[in-house]
N, C-alpha and C positions, 0 to 999 in steps of 0.2 A: 747394715742389714745384708744377710746372706742372700745371694741370688740363685734361684732355681729355675731350670728349664724343664718343663714337663712335655714329653713327646707323646702326642696322641690326643685328639679332641673328641673321642667317644665318651661314653658314660663313665668309664674308669679314669680316663685322663682328666676330665672336667671335675669329678669329685676329688681327685687327688690335688688338683690345682686349688680348689676351694679350701680343703682342710689345711693345706700348706700355707695358703695366704692367711687363714685364721690363726695359724700357729706363729705368724710373725715373719715369714719369709717373703721376699720379693719374687713373685712368680710370673714367668712368661710361658705361654702355651704355644706349642708348635703343632699345626695340623695341616696335612697335605691336601685335604679336600677343601672345596670352596665354602662348605658349611659344616659346622660341628654336628656330631651325631648322625652322620649320613652314611656310615658303613654298617658294621654289625649291630649298632645301636638303633638303626633307623626304624625297622618294622619287625622287631623281635616279638616274642610271644606276649609281652606285656604283663606277665605274672611275676609278682614278687613273692616267691615261695620260701618264706623264712623257716618253715618247719618241715617242708617236703623237699628234702635235699638229697635224694637218693643218688649216689654216684653211679655212673654208667658201668663201671667195672664191678662185677659181682660173680659169685659162684653160679655156674650154669649159663652165663652170658655167651661164652663162645659157641655152645651148642644152639642157643637161641638165635645167635647171629646167622648160623648156617641156615636155619629155618626161615628167618626173615629174608635172606638173600633169594630164596626160592619163591617168595610171595610177590605177586604182581604189584600189589599196593603196600608192600612191606616197608617198615620204617628205616631200613638200612640198605645202602648201596655202597659197593666197594670197587674201586678201580686201581689195580696195582700200578705203582709208579717206579721208575728207575731213579729213585731218590732214597738214599739210606735213611733219611730222617723219618720217612713213613714207616719203614720196617723197624727202626729202633723204637719208635713210639709204640708200635703194635706189640713188640716183645715186652716192653715195660707195662703196657696195658694188660697183657695176659698174666703177668706176674701179680697184678692187683686183682685178678678175677678169682678171689677166694673170700670166704665169709669173714675171716679175721681182718683182712685189709679193708673190706667194705665197712665193717663195724667201726674200725678206728677212724676211717675217713668220715663216715656219717657223723660220729660224735664230734669231730673237729668242725664240720660244716654246720652242725646245729648251733654250736657256740658262736661261730661266725655269723650265722643267720640272725641270732638274737642281738648280737652287737650291731648288725646292720639295721635292724628294726629301730633300735635306740638311736643310732646315728641319723637315720632318716627323720625321726621325730625331732631331733635336735635341729636339723637343717630346716625343717618346716617352720620353725620360728622366724626364719628370715626369707624363706622361699615358699610362698603360698602354694599348697597342694592343688588348689583349683587351677593353677596355671598349666598343670600337666595331667589333668583328669584322674587324679588319685581317688580310688575307692577301696574300702576294705571289706568286701562282702563274704570273705572266707573262701576256702578251696574245697572242692568236692572231687575225690578220686573214685572213679567207677570201675568196677571189675565185671568181666564176663565169665571168668573161670571161678567155679566154687572153691577149688583148691587154693588158688592165689588169693581169693578174697578171705578165706578162713585164716590163711597165714598172715595177711596184712592186718586183719582184725585183732589177732593175738599180739601184734607188735604196735598197735595203735596207741597213741598217747592217752593217758587216763581221762582227759577232758574232750577227746574226739568223740563224735557221734558215729556209731556203727549202724548202718541203715539197711533195711531190707530193700528188695527191688521197688516195691510200692513206696516205701519211705524215701527212697532216693528220688523218685519222680515227684513225690509230694514236696520234697525239699527244693528240687529244681525242675519245674514243669517242662522246660525246653527239652528234657530227655525222654519225653513220653514215647517217642517212636522206638526207643531202645528197651522199654521195660521188659518185654518178653525175652530179651537176650541177657539181661543183667543178673549177676549173682548178688550184687549189693554195692554199697558205696560207703566211703568214709569221709566225713566232713570235719574240717578243722576251721574254727573261727579265727578271724584276725588276719588271714592272708589277704594280700592286696593285689590290685591291678592298676596300671597307669600307662600312659603313653611315654615310652622311653625317649623318643626323639623330641617330643615337646618338653620333657624334663631337661634334656641336654640344652635345648635352645633357651629355656628359661634360666637355667643355671649360668650359661654363658653370659646372658644379659645381666644377671645379678653380679657376676664376677667383674664385669666391666666397670661397675661402680665401687668395687672394693679398693680401699686405699693401698693395698699391697699387691695389686694385680697390674702387671705391665702390658697386658694385651695379648692378642692372638696373632701369631705370624703364620700365614698360609703359604707354606713351602714344603718341599719333600726333603726329609733327612736321608742322606745317602750313606753316611758312615759316622761311626763314633771313633774319634781319635784319642789314643791313650799314650801315656809316657810316664815311666817311673811309678807305676802303680796307681795312677790317677787318670781320669778323663780330662783331656786338655780342651776339648771342644767338639763341635759337631760340624760335619760337612753337609751343606744343604744346597738346594737349587737356587737359593738367594744369597749364597756366600756362607762363610764360616760364622758360627755362633759360639759364644763363650759364656760360662757362668761358673758359680762355685760348686753347685750340685746339679745332678741330672737325674730325672725320673723317666724310666721307660715304661710307657703305658699305651702302646700303639697296637693293641690287638695282635693279629697274626703277623703283622709287619715287624713286631718286636723280635721275632725269631731271626729274621735276616739282619736286622740292625745289631742285635747282640752278637751275631757271628762276626761282624766287622771288628768287634773288640775281643774276639777269641772266646766268647761265652756261648756254650751250646744250651739253648733252652729246650726242654722237653715239651714242645708245643706242636699240635697238629690242627689244621683247620677242619672242623666238622661243619660241613655245609648244611644249613637248615633253610626251610621254606616257610613262608607265611602267606595267608590270604587276608585281605582287609575288605570286608563286604558291608555295604550300607544296610542299616536296619530301618525297615519301613514301619509305619504305625501299626500295620496289621501283623507284623512278625512277632514270634514268641522267642525272643533272644534270651540267653541265659543271664540271670542277674549275678549268679555265683560264677567264679572261675572254675572250670571243669577240666580234669585230665582223664582221658580215656586210656586206662592203664595198658591194656593189651595192644591197642592200636598206636600208642605213643603219640596221641594228638591232644593238643591243648586248645581250649576255647576260652576267650576272655572278651567281655563287653567293655570296649574302651570308647567312651563318649557315645556317638551315634553309629559306631561301627562294631562289627563282630570281627575279632582277630582270631584266626585259626593258624596254629603253628605246629610243625612236625618235621620229621625226616632227619636222618643222620647220613649224609653222603660223604664218604671218604674218597674224594676225587681230586685231592690236591688243592692248590690255591686258585680254584676256578669258581668264580661267583656268578657265572652265567646262569640264566633261568632255563631249566630243562622243562619243556612243556609237558612231557610225560609225567613228571613228578607233580606238576601243577594239577594235571587232570586227575591223578591219583588222590591228591588232597581234596579236590572238589568232590570226588565220589564219596570219600570217607565222610566228609562234612555233611553232604546231602543225606547219607544213610543215617547218620547219628542225630542230626538236628535239621530235618528237611524244611522246617518253617521258621528258622532262626534269622535269616537275612536274605538279601537279594544276591544270591550267588552268581547270577548272570553278570553282575556289575563288579564282581570281586577283582581286586588288584593284587597281582602276585609279586612276591619279593623273595630274594635269596640272599643270605649273608653267611660269612665265614666266622664261626665261633671258635676262638683259640683255646683249645682244651689241653689239659695235662692228662697223663695216663691214669691218674687216680681221681680226677675231677676236682682237685683242690687247687685254688689259685696259688701263685708264687708271689710273695710279698717280702720286701726288705733288701738287705745288703747283697752286694756282689764282691768279687775279689778286688774291685776298685773302690777305694774308700769314699768316693763321691758319686758313684753310680748306683741307683736304686731301682727296684723292680716292683711293678704292680700289674701282673699279667696272668693269663691262663684261667680266666673265669668261666670259659665254656659257655653253656646256655644260661648261666646264672649271673651274668655280668650286671644286670640291673638290680638283681636281688642283693648281691654282695658289694656293690661299688662303694656305697657310703661306709660300710664297715671296714673294707680294706684300705680306703683312703684315710680313715681315722687312725687305723693301725700304723700306716706308713708315716703319717705326720708324727705320731708318738715315737716311732723308731728313730726318725731324724733328730728329734729332741733328746733322745736318750731316756725317755720315760719308760716305766714298767708297763708291759702289755697287759690289758685287762683280761685277755684270754690266753690259754696256752698256744704257743706258736709251733708246736710239733706238727710237722706235716704241711706247714704253710710257707716255709722258706725254700730257697734254692737247694739247700742240702736236705734231702729227704730220703 
């Protein structure tokens, strides 16, 4: 039986380990933190947006970015770095800021989203969704600008509900405070919410009972060693590790690890924030997952908490919590849904989302015939994890891919 080491114990690494074990490989997972799912997967937005997959790069975004930078509560912060990787990423991002590139990437991500939905359904046969708070209440995107709303309504799927301001509030009463500011909303059924960290813990527990799983090693991988066109092993804080195949799925850490093998990954850490506020019996929390389009704020009810997520901070690999950003997110939340949760007891979190310039993850082979990638999911790691894991397992087996891989491999 071929042995595989998966590097990374977040949602992407864990799903990769599961699908590879199911495919018949002997799998060991390496995670540097004491608990799986404790970094970018810990308190993300919790939305699984299979059909709302808008890439960050689009026509007009550079001008919008300048406007956002001037807003006190704007969704974007930028701090220049003396790091060529930041500037290379920005140049590639700007090249993707056109309607044609956005259209191509969106089409690719929609296919990946549907594959991920099917893969999650397959996994649920062995991992009960109740273990991680899964619900599929649908997704409501609300617009304040009549121009943006009209444009979105023209592009909406044929089965989407295009709602007036009153219809938007009727569909989701938690938005009552915003009715006077709304131009309308678009509702898509079937979109889901869940607790990503609970999912990671539950899947790790299920993996421990899998006949092909060799366990989790908690150590830090410091280098990938190569020779003669192959990876010969990993250098770790617990000593060298060897296997037949290696999968890199370590979030933004993947960038530095790949560099030790001479591979430049086009990844940049987009820092995001979330609040988790307890919902009291008297609160009117949203039942549907909501995206405030102009403010770029997501709201999801996960169990007995309201999860609010937002912000794109381009400040390097710095996951410290900036209290100014937390206060901004609190203000936006209270304005949009003042009676949705106990914001005074909200817990703040920040995480680094490893993004590619065009928002499409990187899956598959490298120039080393036994090193594979599953990286670059950005803010949609939870959404795409099951789909990219199933694709990866198929690639290792040499099976035909169920969707087109254009734009999803390292060569793009």
